[in-house]
C-alpha positions, 0 to 999 in steps of 0.5 A: 898093401896100400900106402899110408899118407905118410908113406906117399908125403915121403915117396913124394919128398924122395922124387922131388929131392930125386929128380929136382931138375925135371920140368914135369912131376915123375909119377911113377911109383919108388920103388918101380924107378930102378926096373929094367924097361928093356935090355936095349942098349938105345932106345928111342923116345918119343912125345907126343901132345895127343891130349884135350888141352890141344884137340885131341885129334886136332892135329892141325893145332897142335905142337909137332911130335918130339924124340928123344934117343936115349943112350945107356946101359942100363935102360930103367925107368931113373936112367932114362928119366934122367935122360929126358931131363938131360935132353929137356923134356917139357911138359907143355900142356895140363898133364904133366905127371908121368906115369908110364913108358910104353913099348910102341914098336921094336925101338920107340917108346910112347910118354903116358902123361897125366894130370 
């Protein structure tokens, strides 16, 4: 069932209240925030700058990758996002809407930001 405009507005308000110190916009559905990403107690999150804001393939034109070590007994989306906020994750380009956290290796995950 598709959400109504009112439901979307409620969700936006909830996410703003839930993550008030985020330096990025959380664009993960409220009902997915409690989903478990992994059973592992420690993961590494990689933030790269592979986007049009930084020249995509021009590695000399973009900032170096950033890595965040996340330790948590319950590796849900909301707990990982809380840890990223504590570690001062900042979306410093037009792509500031966190939409996905995807597994890329056994212990490494990447962030997918949209605009």
